[in-house]
N, C-alpha and C positions, 0 to 999 in steps of 0.2 A: 939454270938457277931460277928457283921460285922468286918472284917479285915481292918485295917487301914495302909496306906502307906504314908511315909513322902514326902512332896514336897520340894525338896532342893531349887528349884528356879522356878519362873514364869518369861518367856522370851518373849519379844516382839520386833519387828524390822521393819524399813521402808525400802522400795526398794531403793537401792543404786548401783552404779556401782561395778562390781566384775571382776577381770582379770582372764581370762582362756585361757592358751596357748598364751599369749599376745594379745588376742582379748577380747574386753570389753563385758560384759554381765550384765544385771540388775538382782538383787537378794535381797531377804531380809533374807538371811541365817544368816547374822550377826546380832544377837539379843542381847539385853541387859536385865539383871534381873530387875524386878520391884517388890516393895512391896505394890504398890497401890491396892486398891480395884477396879477391873474392871468388865465390863459387858461382859458376855459369850452370844453371839448370836448363832443361828443355823449355821452360816457360818464362824465365827472366833471370836478371843479375841479382845476386845477393844484396839486399838492402835497398832495391829498387821496388816501387809500387806503381800501379795504374788505377786511376779512379773510375774509368769508364771501361769495363771489360768487354763491352760490345765491340768498341772500335779500337782498343788498345790491349796489348798483351796477347797471349796465346802462342801456340807452337809456331805460327808463321810470323809472329811479331815479338819474338823474344828480345831482340836488341834492335834498337833504332839508331841508325848511323847518319852523320851529316858531315859534310867536307868543310874543313876550315878554309879552303880555297875560296868559299862564297863569302866568308865574313867581311872582307874589305868592301865587297859590293853592297852589302846591306848597311854597313856602317856609313858609307857615303850616301846611299839612297835616302836614309832617314836621319842622317846626322846624329847617330847614336854611337855609344861604345858598348859593344856587346860582350857579356861574360862568357866563358867557356860554358858549353851545354846550352847555349842560348835558345836553341830551338827544341829543347826538351829530349835531345838525343843522349843515348848512353855512350856513344863513341864519337868523339870529335876527331876527324883523321884528316891527314894530308894526302892529296894525290888521287883520291877516289871520288871523282865527281860522278854525276849521273851519265855522262858521256863515256865513262871509262870502266863501268862495272856492268856485268851481265847478269840477267836472272839466271840462277843455277851455278854461278861461280862459287867455289869453295875456298875457304881460308882457314888457316891454322892460327888460333890466338892462345898462346899458353898451352894448357893441356887440351883445350876445347877445339872442336872443328865446327864451323859455321858455314852457312850457305845463304846466298841472296835469294830472297823468296818473293819480294814485291816492292814497288815504290812506296813511299809514305804519301798518304793522302792528307794534306795540310787542313787542319780544322781551326775553328774560330778562336781557340785558346792562344795561339801565337799572337793575333791581334789584341786579345784581352790582356796578355801579360805585359805588352809594351804600350798599351792604350793608343795603338795606331790602327785605326778601323781598316785600312787598305792592306795591312801587312800580309794577312792570309791569302788574299786574292793575288797579290803580287808574287808571293812564293809559288802559288799555283801557275800563274802566267809565264814566269821565268823558267819553270821546270826546275828550279833548285829546291827540290823536294826533300831530298835525303831518300833513304831506303831502309828496308827491315832485313834482318837475318833470322833464319831458323837455326836451331842447335842440332847438329848430327851427332856430336860427341860431347858430353858434359865434362866439366873439369875446372880446375883453378885458373884464374886469369888475373892480369893486373896491367896497369898503364905503363909499366916499364918494358913490356913485350910488344914487339911489332905485330901487325896483322900481315900474314904471309899468305899470298895467293898460291893455292895448290894445284888448281885446275881452273881453266876458263871453260865455260859451258860450250858444247859444240854448236848450239843454235846461234849463239852471238848476238842475242837480243838485248840491247842495253836498256837501262833504267830510262833513259832519255826517250828511247824508242816506244816503251810502254806508256810514258807519259804523253807522248804526241798522240798515239793512237786512242788513249782513253780519254784525255782531257781536251785535245784541241782539233783532232781530225776525225770526228765521229762518223763521217762517211767513208772512211777507209775500211771497208768491209773485209778486204783481202787481208789487211793487218790485223784486224780483230779475229779473223779465223786462225791466223798463225798463232795469236796468243791463246786462243781456246785450246789449240792443238799443243801447247807448250806445257806439259803436265807438271813440270818443275815450278811453274808459276802458282802462286797461292790460289786455292780453290775459290774463294770469295771473288777474286778478280775474274777468273775463268768463267764463273757463273754468270757474273754481271755482263761480260762480253757476250756469252751465249743467248742471253736474253735480248741483247741488241740485234743479233743476227736473226732472230726470230721476228722482231717487230717489222 
């Protein structure tokens, strides 16, 4: 039987001004939960926007996922109450942490089929949203980054439907492992080679790792 994971919240947002070190920046990191049935295309979820299309959106970053399992840690760490969609994620899920999901895993969500493509690389906008300068760095250091999905089959989706794992990728390389190699253990050249050879990993990550191996 395929494993099912609860979707706590589906979140979408529009581009709006966000203050960062007293300088305005545009961002759609502030997202609101929705229970509406939405169309998931190969680029994004209906009603959702991205401000910086260089670092957000595109076929390998159609959906951002974050585990609700991490919320208690952050609320205790910074003594704050976090809203659903706190990290700008489209899907807030239970039971799918970076240790539990692999690059290339495929899932059914409503009519759509999605695939894990890469970890999320946390940016300054997490810190800017909460006015906590160290927030983004701590997300990186803990490895509680979240991850992205590409869309293999478009379709209608909603918060009332579970995320069902259809297949676990044979390579078995978790998001946590990719984070370790790319962010924390940059001298693990054997690990970097494994990721470069993992064709299902987003090209931008493989290209970056290939440059590391040449240096």
